[in-house]
LOMARNU-275285 format. One record per residue (C-alpha): x, y, z; residue number from 1. Coordinates in nm, 4 decimals. Example, Ala and Ser with C-alpha at 12.3 -4.5 7.8 and 13.67 -1.06 7.14 Angstrom:
<sites>
site c1:1.2300 | c2:-0.4500 | c3:0.7800 | vomi:1 .
site c1:1.3670 | c2:-0.1060 | c3:0.7140 | vomi:2 .
</sites>
This chain:
<sites>
site c1:-0.9853 | c2:0.3407 | c3:-1.6239 | vomi:1 .
site c1:-0.9640 | c2:0.2829 | c3:-2.0036 | vomi:2 .
site c1:-1.2122 | c2:0.5370 | c3:-2.0782 | vomi:3 .
site c1:-0.9781 | c2:0.8020 | c3:-1.9316 | vomi:4 .
site c1:-0.6903 | c2:0.6544 | c3:-2.1327 | vomi:5 .
site c1:-0.8738 | c2:0.6633 | c3:-2.4268 | vomi:6 .
site c1:-1.0217 | c2:1.0404 | c3:-2.3544 | vomi:7 .
site c1:-0.7016 | c2:1.1707 | c3:-2.1712 | vomi:8 .
site c1:-0.3809 | c2:1.0464 | c3:-2.3033 | vomi:9 .
site c1:-0.2678 | c2:1.2316 | c3:-2.6424 | vomi:10 .
site c1:-0.1978 | c2:0.9111 | c3:-2.8894 | vomi:11 .
site c1:0.0970 | c2:0.9159 | c3:-3.0672 | vomi:12 .
site c1:0.2068 | c2:0.6680 | c3:-3.3608 | vomi:13 .
site c1:0.3975 | c2:0.3606 | c3:-3.2893 | vomi:14 .
site c1:0.7070 | c2:0.3107 | c3:-3.4574 | vomi:15 .
site c1:0.6910 | c2:0.0176 | c3:-3.7240 | vomi:16 .
site c1:0.9460 | c2:-0.2165 | c3:-3.5837 | vomi:17 .
site c1:0.8050 | c2:-0.1617 | c3:-3.2307 | vomi:18 .
site c1:0.6015 | c2:-0.4942 | c3:-3.1936 | vomi:19 .
site c1:0.9636 | c2:-0.6512 | c3:-3.1714 | vomi:20 .
site c1:1.1019 | c2:-0.4863 | c3:-2.9009 | vomi:21 .
site c1:0.8048 | c2:-0.6519 | c3:-2.6892 | vomi:22 .
site c1:0.9399 | c2:-1.0109 | c3:-2.7757 | vomi:23 .
site c1:1.2808 | c2:-0.9119 | c3:-2.5854 | vomi:24 .
site c1:1.1678 | c2:-1.0269 | c3:-2.2598 | vomi:25 .
site c1:1.0404 | c2:-1.3703 | c3:-2.3235 | vomi:26 .
site c1:1.3627 | c2:-1.4141 | c3:-2.5196 | vomi:27 .
site c1:1.5513 | c2:-1.3216 | c3:-2.2254 | vomi:28 .
site c1:1.3689 | c2:-1.5145 | c3:-1.9815 | vomi:29 .
site c1:1.3905 | c2:-1.8217 | c3:-2.1990 | vomi:30 .
site c1:1.7726 | c2:-1.7883 | c3:-2.2143 | vomi:31 .
site c1:1.7959 | c2:-1.7329 | c3:-1.8561 | vomi:32 .
site c1:1.5777 | c2:-1.9957 | c3:-1.7791 | vomi:33 .
site c1:1.8129 | c2:-2.2218 | c3:-1.9968 | vomi:34 .
site c1:2.0905 | c2:-2.1379 | c3:-1.8180 | vomi:35 .
site c1:1.9740 | c2:-2.1628 | c3:-1.4538 | vomi:36 .
site c1:1.7766 | c2:-2.4364 | c3:-1.4887 | vomi:37 .
site c1:2.0567 | c2:-2.7082 | c3:-1.4924 | vomi:38 .
site c1:2.2121 | c2:-2.5013 | c3:-1.1868 | vomi:39 .
site c1:1.8930 | c2:-2.5239 | c3:-0.9512 | vomi:40 .
site c1:1.7566 | c2:-2.8471 | c3:-1.1107 | vomi:41 .
site c1:1.4253 | c2:-2.6697 | c3:-1.1978 | vomi:42 .
site c1:1.2151 | c2:-2.5381 | c3:-1.4574 | vomi:43 .
site c1:0.9126 | c2:-2.3172 | c3:-1.4576 | vomi:44 .
site c1:0.7016 | c2:-2.4808 | c3:-1.7075 | vomi:45 .
site c1:0.7170 | c2:-2.8343 | c3:-1.8685 | vomi:46 .
site c1:0.7679 | c2:-2.6885 | c3:-2.2366 | vomi:47 .
site c1:1.1155 | c2:-2.5698 | c3:-2.1006 | vomi:48 .
site c1:1.2623 | c2:-2.8758 | c3:-1.9598 | vomi:49 .
site c1:1.5223 | c2:-3.0750 | c3:-2.1698 | vomi:50 .
site c1:1.5280 | c2:-3.3124 | c3:-1.9270 | vomi:51 .
site c1:1.1819 | c2:-3.4595 | c3:-2.0173 | vomi:52 .
site c1:1.1941 | c2:-3.4210 | c3:-2.3929 | vomi:53 .
site c1:1.5360 | c2:-3.3888 | c3:-2.5210 | vomi:54 .
site c1:1.7219 | c2:-3.0530 | c3:-2.6476 | vomi:55 .
site c1:1.5765 | c2:-3.1137 | c3:-2.9780 | vomi:56 .
site c1:1.2071 | c2:-3.1388 | c3:-2.9157 | vomi:57 .
site c1:1.2376 | c2:-2.8568 | c3:-2.6771 | vomi:58 .
site c1:1.4021 | c2:-2.6330 | c3:-2.9123 | vomi:59 .
site c1:1.1256 | c2:-2.6831 | c3:-3.1801 | vomi:60 .
site c1:0.8592 | c2:-2.5971 | c3:-2.9190 | vomi:61 .
site c1:1.0479 | c2:-2.2940 | c3:-2.8043 | vomi:62 .
site c1:1.0375 | c2:-2.1962 | c3:-3.1644 | vomi:63 .
site c1:0.7067 | c2:-2.2439 | c3:-3.2259 | vomi:64 .
site c1:0.5794 | c2:-2.0645 | c3:-2.9105 | vomi:65 .
site c1:0.8562 | c2:-1.7443 | c3:-3.0071 | vomi:66 .
site c1:0.6860 | c2:-1.7361 | c3:-3.3580 | vomi:67 .
site c1:0.3583 | c2:-1.7422 | c3:-3.1835 | vomi:68 .
site c1:0.4256 | c2:-1.4789 | c3:-2.9451 | vomi:69 .
site c1:0.5806 | c2:-1.2557 | c3:-3.2554 | vomi:70 .
site c1:0.2176 | c2:-1.3423 | c3:-3.4485 | vomi:71 .
site c1:0.0216 | c2:-1.1819 | c3:-3.1435 | vomi:72 .
site c1:0.2913 | c2:-0.9080 | c3:-3.1017 | vomi:73 .
site c1:0.2381 | c2:-0.7822 | c3:-3.4439 | vomi:74 .
site c1:-0.1648 | c2:-0.8597 | c3:-3.4135 | vomi:75 .
site c1:-0.1572 | c2:-0.6038 | c3:-3.1604 | vomi:76 .
site c1:-0.0031 | c2:-0.3692 | c3:-3.3015 | vomi:77 .
site c1:-0.1604 | c2:-0.3893 | c3:-3.6278 | vomi:78 .
site c1:-0.4919 | c2:-0.3844 | c3:-3.4248 | vomi:79 .
site c1:-0.3853 | c2:-0.0395 | c3:-3.2705 | vomi:80 .
site c1:-0.2405 | c2:0.0950 | c3:-3.5648 | vomi:81 .
site c1:-0.5425 | c2:0.0285 | c3:-3.8131 | vomi:82 .
site c1:-0.7654 | c2:0.1754 | c3:-3.5940 | vomi:83 .
site c1:-0.5589 | c2:0.5024 | c3:-3.5535 | vomi:84 .
site c1:-0.5338 | c2:0.4713 | c3:-3.9462 | vomi:85 .
site c1:-0.9015 | c2:0.4359 | c3:-3.9587 | vomi:86 .
site c1:-0.9751 | c2:0.7534 | c3:-3.7376 | vomi:87 .
site c1:-0.7364 | c2:0.9373 | c3:-3.9348 | vomi:88 .
site c1:-0.9003 | c2:0.8398 | c3:-4.2524 | vomi:89 .
site c1:-1.2397 | c2:0.9636 | c3:-4.0999 | vomi:90 .
site c1:-1.1353 | c2:1.2408 | c3:-3.9172 | vomi:91 .
site c1:-0.8763 | c2:1.4927 | c3:-4.0964 | vomi:92 .
site c1:-0.8312 | c2:1.6825 | c3:-3.7469 | vomi:93 .
site c1:-0.7294 | c2:1.3637 | c3:-3.5730 | vomi:94 .
site c1:-0.4455 | c2:1.4002 | c3:-3.3727 | vomi:95 .
site c1:-0.1546 | c2:1.1181 | c3:-3.4777 | vomi:96 .
</sites>
């Protein structure tokens, strides 16, 4: 499956800030969980549950998790674009 994708799918350049858009769903999910949690008296993860740790500690944890997700998203973007840039440098006829 991956081989087909690498061979048959025409590659195109990712926009420079595309990795930021990948974080929209986790961010919306965090907000949704914080709104829904008190209504149903249930939180899906302990690190999102303010009843156990308080809002300050939970907020710090969420910021750390979100920054970690940003770093991972940027890392994936960087690896993908670095591979394409390296291919372009070695093969001038490579499709961008």
